[in-house]
N, C-alpha and C positions, 0 to 999 in steps of 0.2 A: 309629718310628711310634707314635702314641698309640693307646690302646685304643679310643677312640671314632672313629678314622678308618675310613671305609668300606672294605670289601673287596669288590672286584668280580671276578666270575668269568664268563668268556666261554667257552662251549662251541662249538667249531667243529662245523658240520653233520656232518663226517666221523665224529665220535664217536658219532652217533646213527643215521646212515644207511649202509647197505651201498651199494657203488658202483652196483648195478643194481636197487635197490628203494627204495620209499618207506615203510619200516616201521621203527619203533623196534626196534633190536636190531642185533647184529653190530657196529655202530659202526665200520664201515670199518677193521677190524683188531681190534676188541675181541671180536667173535665170540660175543656173549652177549646176546640180546634181554632176558632176565629181568634181567640185571645193569644194563642201560641203564634199564629201567623203575624198578628200585629206586633207582638213582642219582638219577633225576629226582625221585622222591618225597622222598628225603632232602634234596635241595637245596631243595625247595620250602619246608621249614621250618628252613632252616639259618641264617637271618638274614644271609645273604650277598646281595649284589645280583647276580643271575644273569641272563645273557642268552645267547641262541643266535645265532650269526652264520652267514652263508651267502654264497657268491659271487653277485653280482648276476645272473650268467648261468645260474643253476641252473634246471632244468626246473620248470615251474609246479606240477606234481603234487607234487614233492618239497618245494619251498619252501612251498606251501600246507599240506602236512602238518606241516612243522616249525613253521609259524606257529600252527597249532592246538595243538601241544604247548606252545609258549611261552605261549600265552594261558591254557590250562587249568592251568598251573603258576605263573601270575603272573610269568613271566620276560619280560625284554625280547627284542626280535627285531631284529637288526641286519644290513643288507646290507653286503657288503664290495665296494668298487670293484675291478673286475677288468680287467686289461690284459695282453695277450699271455700268457694262462694263469696269471698271477700276481695275487694279491690284495694289497690294501693296507688298512691300518686306516682306518676312516672318521673323520670329524672328531670324533664323539662319543667314540670310543675314545681319541683323542689328548687330548681335554679331560679325560677321566677320570684319565689318568695324572698330572695335575697335583694332584689332590686326593684320590686314593684309592690303595690298594695293589691292583694289578691282576694277574690270573692268566688266562692263555689256555691252553686245553686242546684239543689237536688229535690226530687220528689220520692225518694226511696230512703230507707234506713240502712245505712252501712256504717256501723259504729267504728269499725277498724279504720276505714278510709277517713271518716270525719275526724277521728282522734288524731290520726297522723297529720292531716291538713291543719288542724288547730295547733298542733305542736310546731308547725312551720309558720305560724302567724297568719294563716288563712282565716277569713271570715266566712262562716257557713250560713246559708239561708235555706230553709226547708219550706217547700211550697205544697200546700194541700193539707187540710185538717186531718185527713185520715192517716197521714204519715208524720204527724207532729213529733218532733224529737225532744224528749225531756232532757235537755242539757242547757244549762244557763248560758253557755257560749254560743248557742245556735239560735238564730232569729227565725221564728216560725211565721210564715206568711200564709194567710188563709186561701187567697186566690191569686192566680197568675196576674190579674189586673193590678194587684197591689205591689208587685215586685219592684217596678222601677222607682216608685216613691220610697219604698223601704231601702232600696239600694242607694238612692240619692242621699237619704238621711245618713246612712252609714259613711258614705264617701265624704260628706260634709264634716262629719264628726272627726274623721281620721285626718283630713287635710288641713283643717285650720279653724274649725268652729265659726266664729263670727266673721272671719275674713272671707268666708264663702257664703254665697246666698243661693238658696234654692228657689227657682222661678217656676211656678206652675203655669200652664198655658191651656187655653180652651179655644178650639177652632175646628172647622170641618176638616175631614180627613184629607181631601185633595189639597187644601191650603197647607195643612201641616206637612204633608209629603213634599210639597214644593219648597218650603222653608228648610226642611231637614236635609234634602239633597244638596242645598247650598251651605250646609254646615251650621245652620242657625240654631239648632237645638241639641247641643252637646250635653251628654250626661257626665263626661269627664269635665272637670272645671275648666272654663275658658281662661284666657290670660287675665281677664278682669275678675276672675273668681266667681263665675256664674255657672250653675247647674240647672238644666232645663228638664222638666218632667211634665208629662200630660196629666191632666186631671180627668178622672173617669166618672161619667154620669151613671155608670152601672153600680157604683159604690157610694156609700154615704159621703156627702161632700164636706160636711163640717170637719171630720177628722183629717181629711186631706188638706183642707185650707189651713188647719192649725199646724201642719207640718211644713208648709212653704212660707217663704218670706215675702213673696209678692205674687201677683197673678197678672199675666198679659192675656188679652182676650180679643176675639172678634165677635162682639156681642150680636152684630147683625146677622151672623151665621145661624143664630139661635132664635130668630124671629119666626114665630108660627103664623101670626096674623097681625095686620095693621088696619085699624079703622081710620081712613083718611079724613074723616070728619073731625078728628082730634089732632090734626097735623100741627097746629099751632100750640098745642099743649102737651106734646110728648114728654114723658113716657105714657101718659094717660092714652088709652086706646091701643097700646101695643101689647100683644100676647107673646111671651117668650116660652121656650121649652121649660119643662119642669126643672131640669138641671140648672139652667141659667137663672131661672127665677130664684132658686135656692142660693146661688152665689150672690145675686143682688141683695137678697135679704141679709145674708151674712155680712156683706160690706156695710149695709145700713146699720146693722147692730154693732159693728166694729169700725167706727169712723177713722181710726188710725191705721187700718189695714191698707197696704199699698196695692192699688189696682191701676193698671195701665191699659188704656186711658180711663180716667174717671168717667163713670156712666153719664154724668150730667154734661160732660163735654161732647159726648157722642150723639145725644138725642137731637140737637139742632141740625146735625148733618143728615138726618133722615128726611128732612123737609127742604126742598130746593128753594122755597121762598126764604126760609131762615138762613140758608147758606148765602143767598143773595144779599140779605141784610148784613151779614157778617162782612162780606166783600165790600159792600158800600161803605161800612164804617172804616175799613182799612184805607180808604182814600184819604181819610183825615190824617193819616200818618205820613203823608208826603212831606219831604224836606226840601227846602229851597236849594236849587242847583242840582237836584237829583231827579232821576226819572220818576214820573208819577205812575201810580197804580190806579187803573180804572176798572171797576166792576163792569161786567157785560150789561148792556141795557136789557131790561126784561119787563114782562107784563103778565099779570095773573089774569087768566081768562076763565070765566065761569060758563060762558055760552058762546060756542063758535058760530051760532046762527044769529047773534045779535047784530041788528042793522047798523049799529054805531061802532062796530068793531074796527073798521078802517080808521075812524077818528082816534080810537084808543091807541091803535098801533102808532099813528103819527105822533100823538102826544107823548108817547113813551120813547120817542126818538129812535124807533125801530125802522129798519128798511129791509126789503126783501133781497135775498132769500133769508128765511127764518128757520130756526130749529125749534120744534115743539116737543116738550117732555112732560111726563106726569109730574105733579107736585111732590108726591111721595118718592123719595130717592132710592129706597131699597126695602126689602122685606115683603113685597108683593110681586106677583108673577110678572106684571108688565112695568115694573119700576124702571127698567132700563130700555124700554121701547122709546123710539123717537121717530120723528118725521121731519122731512125737509120740505118747506112750503115756499113756492116761488111767486105766488100771487094770492090776493085776498080771497078769490073765489074757491081756492082749494081748501079753505078751512072747513067748509061744510061737509067735506068728505072724511074728516078725521073722526077717529073713535078713540078717545082717551078718557080715563076715569075722572069725573068730577071737575077738576081744575087742571090747568097746565101752565107752564111757564115758557115764554118765547124768549129766545136769546140770540144775540149775535156776538 
């Protein structure tokens, strides 16, 4: 299958509806309303052609609810012909199988429908342990949170194996949503052959990491606590979330695993003094005849009430007004606080943790 070939994903209504209610969640065996909502959001920006299907005989309140979901997420909405309690693919689904790679996700057992879809080269994924389908051609997925990684693995296998890379990512939800809206996390392979899938801290991480080719991360989103007394020897003194700590251990145990960016390259950026030292070293890269790069002048201050502070400011080539920032650059509540100081007397009014850096 070529990279440019469409990938179509059809979610059966059972994945999103509990048997006795018309509310997103549970997923007829998935048992997690929040997971269903997150799945829909991620699929919206996946670059996959997504549709929701439902039996023609479904109650109006449920079918109307699902139609609203499909509309709000820009998904298709497909009725399935139903006879004697069994559904069949509609003509549109049969037509898709001729031009696209097609995937059907369900949380119910409908052997007739599944058999017909498989005969048309559809790949079937069953979600929920209680509805596992004993069929070698059906991939059983225990929880809804596992679906995207399982889907990505199948797409990679069908599209070109080693020519496609699966990239796992870890970052806070707001950041992920911002990137996704800009099309940065497609599940359909990009023109460069990349598939992006989120890693879940709710599931064992080692099996997930073994399925992806690399991981991009925002490790600073997962900082729980920083002891500023260790700022010059990070990562010592940094406490990460349990999930990120597991990823860090995995990378340490598998040095050839691709992580972007390597953690050792991130730690210096947590300390403004180390950032300053990096910038100072860049001055040495100046080339004759070209513009020079100069790091901002700075000074580490341990005591704003020091009577010699004005001399230290002058010796550091600083002049007012000055910007005052905490030394720790992120991971603590006041890392991004700053103050503008116009004269030496104002230093005594400042309240910053331990040390600070003054810059112009």
